[in-house]
N, C-alpha and C positions, 0 to 999 in steps of 0.2 A: 648501680653503683656508682655511674662514671659523675654525675647529679652536682652529689657537691667538692667533684674534684676539680671539674673544671670552672667552679663557682667560685674555688679558691687560685686557683689558678689565673685568670682573670683577674681576680684580684690585687693577686700579687703581683702582676705584668703593670700595673698605673702605679702601684704604693712603691718599687723598689727592695730593697735587703737592707737591715740591720748591718752593722759596721762589722761587725765578725763571721756572719755569714758571706760579705763579700768580698771577705778577706780572704775565702776560701776557696770559693768560686776565681778570683783573681789566681790560687794556685793553680788549679785544677788549669784553668788556658797554660799560664806559664808551664806547666809540665806539655799539654796536648801541642804547644810550638815545639818543647824540645823531638817529641815524636814523629811530629810531621815534618821537619825536618830531615832528621837522622833519616826517614826513607821515602824523603820527596824524588831521590833519585836515581833507587830503586827498580828492579824492572817491575815490581807489582801498577805503581803510579806512575813509569815511564809506559809501558805496554797501551793505558789509558789515558793517556798524555796524548801516544800515538795515535788510539781511535775514533778520539772524541773533538780534541782542538786542532786548529790548522790557521794557516796565514788570516782566512774569515773571520775568524770568534772573536769574538768580543761581549765584552755584556758589565755586569755593572761588580761582580766579585772578584777575587783574584784568589790563581794560586800560590799559594807558598812551599821554595819561597821565593819564587820567580821572578812574584809580580805580575804574572801575564793574565791582563783582566779576560774573565770567563765569565757565561753567564751563572745565574747562581746554582743552579742546579749541576753545573759542571766541576765547580768549585766544592760545593758537595760531595760529590762522587771521588775525587781525582784527592782530597784532603784528607779526606774520610780514610784511601784505602791508603796512602801516606800513613798516616798517624798508625794504623796498628800493624804495618808491616815488617818494624821491629823490636813488634813483643817491648814495648818499655814504655807504653804507658800505661794509663789509668785501671787503676778495679774499682765496681760495690763488691766487697767478702761475699757479704750477707745474698749477693742477684748470680754469684759465682755469671762477673759481667761486667764490658770494659765499655763505658757510660761515655769516656773520655774523646773517640773516636768518632761514633757517629754524631754522635749531642753534641760537640763545641765546630763541629765541620759543616753541621749546618747552620746554627743559629748564629757562627762567624758571617757566611755565608750569604746571609738573608740579614746582616746586620751591615756587612757592607751596604747589598744592593740598593736598599731602603735608606742609610743618613743615619743611623740610627748613635744614639750616647753608646758610651761605653760600657757603663751603668747601664744601660737597656740592655744591653749585650748580657752585661754577666746574670740580670734576674730572669730573661729568656734561656742561658745557660742554668741557673735555678731548677726552673721549673722543671725541665724538659729534666736532668738529675733525680728532682725529688720523685714523680711520675715515674719517668722509668726506674729507678732502682726497686723502688717500692713493687712496680708490676713485675719485677725480675727475680726477686725474697720470694713475692707469692709464689711463686708459679713453681721454684723450687721446693727437693734436686730431681725432681725426675721430671724437670724439663730439659733440665740436660744428657743423660740420657742419649737424647739423641738433635737436640739441636742445640747449635752456635746461640748464646742469648745475648752477644753482640751486634747479630744479623738478625733477631725476631724483633728482643722487647728493643734492639737499639733504635727502629723504625717506632717506633709510637716515642720516644726515648727523643727523639729529633722531633717530630713532628710538634709535640709539647712544646719544643725550648724556640725551634720557629712557631710557632702560635703565642707564644710567649713574647718573642722577639716584635710580633705586629701585631700584639697587643688586641687578640681577634674577641669575643667577645662569649660569654659560655655556650652558646650554640652552635657556635664556629669550631669553635674548639671541640666540643662534644665532634665535629661532624671531621673535624684536622684527625680525632686520633681513630675515629672510629674505622675512616679510611688508609689508617697508617696500618693500623692490625691487620687488614685484612689482604694487603700488602706483603706483612712482617717472614724473613724465610733467614734458614740458612741454618745447613747439615755440618753434624758433626763427621760423619765420613771425607771432608772436603779438604779437614787441615789433619786428618790419620794418612797425607800423605804430600807429598813435597810439590806442592800443585802454589799458587796465588788464589785460589778463593776464599780464602784466611782475611785477609786483606781487603778483597770483594766484599766480603760481607757487611763491614763497614761501613766501603762506601756504598752499597749499595743501599745499605739503613739511611744513611746521612741524605741523600737523594731521594728517595720514596717518602722518608720522611716530611721533607719538602716540598715534594709534590703534593701532598697531605695537603699540609697544611694552607701552601698559594689557592691551592682548589678550593678547599674549604674557606675561604678569606674574597673568595668570588661567589659566590655558594652552592657549589657541590657540596651533597649531604653525603653523609654518610652513617652504620647503624648504630644507634642507641648503647647496644647490647652485644656490641662486638665482642669484649673481654670478657662477659660471664655471663652469656648466653649458651643454650640449651648444645649449640653447633658453633660457639666463639672459639674463640680464642683460647683458655686456660682449658677446657673441656679435650679441644685438639691436642692441645699440647703439654699436658699436665696430668695427672692427678690430684685429685682429692684439693682443689685448691680456692681457695676465699681469700676474696680482696678486703674484707673486714678491716682485722687485725692492721693489716701494714699501713692504711689508711686512718689508723685515728687519731693516728698524732700529729698527720698535717697540715702542717703552716705552728706548730708549738718545738719539733723536732724539727729540723735541716738534714737530713741524710747525704747530700755533700761534702759535710765536718764529717765524715767517717767514711771519705777517697782512704785507697789504696795507694800511694805512689811505690812505685818498682825500684827496687834497690840492682836490679841485678837485670839484662838486657835477655831474658827468656820469657820461657813459660811459665805464670806464678805461681804453677805445681808446686814449682821445684826450689821453690824458695826457702822454704823451712830448711831443707837439708844444705844446703847452698850455707845456708848461718851456721847450721850446725859446727858443716864441715870445716868452715872457716874460723868459729870460735877451737875449735878441739887444735887446728893447727897452732892457731896463737898462743893459746892457751900451752901447750906439752912440744913448741916450737917441730911442729910434727912436717914431716919432708912424706914424698911420695914412697922414697927405699925403703923408708919403715913397715911399709904398709902390706900386709900380708893379704889383707880382708877386708871391704865397709858394708856393713849392713846397711842398706834405710829402711827402715818399719813407718810405711807415711797411709794415706787414705787412698780406699779402691782408683775414687777418678784421677786421681796425680796420676797412679797405674795407667789406668786408661786413656789417658791423654801426655802424659811423656814420660811412657815404660818402656820408649826406644830401644832396645842392648848395644845397636851399634848403628849410631846415623855416620851419613858418608857426605849427609852437607850442613851446610850451616841450618839451612831451617831443621833438617833433622834432631843439630844436634840440640837447639836451641829447646829442644820438645821431648830431651834427653835426659831422667834422671842419673842415670851412669856416666854423663858425658857433663854434662854440669857439675856433678857432686867433682869426678876427677879434675878437672879443667878449675873448679874452686881451690881443687891442694896445690898443683903445680904455680897456679898463677895469682894468685893468695886475692881474685875479684873476678866476677862472669859480666866484662861488660862485653862491647861490641867489637872488643880485639880475640876474646875468646873464641869467635866462630870465624877465623880466617882463617882460610887453609892449611898454612903453615903451622899453626897449631891443632887441628882436627888433626893433623897427619903425622903428628910427634911420638916417633915411637914409644915415650914416656908412659908420655896422656894417654895413649891408647891402651898401652900395659897394664896403668893404674886404673882406665873405664873395664877392662875383661876381670878387674876384680871387685865391683861393686855387685851388689845382686841386690832385689826386691822384694818386699813382703807387706801385704799389708798389716798394718799394728788396727784389730778390733777396737781400743779404746777412741785413737787419730781418729779413724771411720766415725767412730757413732756423732764426734763432733762438728763434725764437717755437713753446710758452710762456712757454718760460724766460727767454728777456727782454724786453718791453716796447718795444720803441726806437723813435724816429723821428728822420728828418733834415729840415732844415727853410731853404729857402736864399729869403734876402728880395731880390731886385730892386729897389732904389731910383727914384726918377725920374732920379736921376744917369745910373742905370748900371751902378751899384755890385752885388755882389754881396755877401750875409752869411750865415751858416752857420753851424748850432750843430747838430750831434748830437744825441742824445739814448739811449744805449744801452740805459737803465732809467730808473722813476720817480720823481719824491719822494713816497716811502710805502712804495716795496717795500723790500725787507729789506736790501737794499745803501744807501741813502738810509731809512733812518728817521724819522717820526714820533715830533720826543720826547715824557714825556709830556705837558710846557710845553703843545706844539704842538696833544698829542691832547686837552689842557683848553679850550683857546685855542679849537678848532674846538667842542666841544661848548659852550661859552658862547656863541657864535657860533649853530648852530643853536637849542640849547634855550633861547636870549635873547630867540627871537622870540618862541617861543610863551607864556614863564611870566615874571614877574619877577626882579628880580634876584636878590632875597633869596632866591627860592625857587627859582632856579638852580643856585644858589651850595650849597646845603642837598645838593642833590642827585648835585650831584659830587662832593662832599664823602663823601657817604655811601657812594657808589660805590662809591671810593678804597678805600675802607675796607670792606666789602664780605665782604670773607674772613672780620673778625670778626665776623659777626651770625650767631648760633643757630639764629633759628627764622624763618625768612622767612615764614611765615602771622602772626607777633605781630607783627615787627619793620617788617614791612613797609619796609624804604630805596628800595623804588621810591614809595612813594606823594607826590605833590606836592600 
């Protein structure tokens, strides 16, 4: 199964991208940097830095946004974890997968370390997305019952991206994927509690994928049938998986152009319901005081992952449909400020949270994972029923964020950490990343 895939990847690494695909890859990196900077000083990344970085550490890659020089794999680990911490990183909907966190973290670290061009970085990122996204789609929905796709498939996507940056030949590209797949891990249970394991999944995937590709570049071999063999990745982690269909149009269509960019800073399973309550709020000038109860009908996975009825921490609130719907009604948006302690403990918001009930909508459940819909019904204190159904989410391919909206999101998130001049300069540099000749010397992400 891997032979035509790695042959395409090796050819793509040397031929470059069309302008259209380059633009979409650039969008992915702009969004990833915003997510990384927003999470860089929070406990997961901070704890990892304390564990593995000291005064003697140095290397050819760098931490974002501090610019601290570290080895390639260390940058992949810490930047990858940081980018998945505040729940603002991108999504490949069909794969129930956050490709950017592991893929870009690994590719950027390798690109800096080896001093390749911005164009080659964008190509490597695209290769990582194409291979990772398609594998993720193939193993769903059964894979997502127990496994966190960003940790598992993300390891393979990261290895493919680094292999693309390094321009490995087909044999060594095969070895990179073969060894990445056997290191892939990440359990769902890890983020059904307030723990740091979920961002660790992304960081570990970036680091392990980097190791797989670097080792392959030096002749370290891997099993060529690790994905579809009788004791391979698909057999162990999914049911009834076939890779043939998802790779059929490889090279003709690029899944990176179907990336979902988050419009809210929380779990993506909550987005359609947030969009619906915001629409009702706007259309009917709806206030919390007018609400008697709120019913949210959606798909089963959303309830399993984001069904927490009484969150007490910021992490729990980000994975709570009742909380995010209540916050959207009260605040008019669900960005980082919605999860601060004074908002979480607000008596009025907690009262509204208690009025939210969840249920599985069989029709919306049947459309998962291709669609992530929600139907929100608000019963007012006068007995009126207000209904809004959102079959898809703002930011999904059918309703994409524009470049300007991506930039606004970047300015909001990065502006929390950097001064306006540095934030604007960084954003401008990222949009022109493809023009950089040597990432080792130009350092466009240096702030």
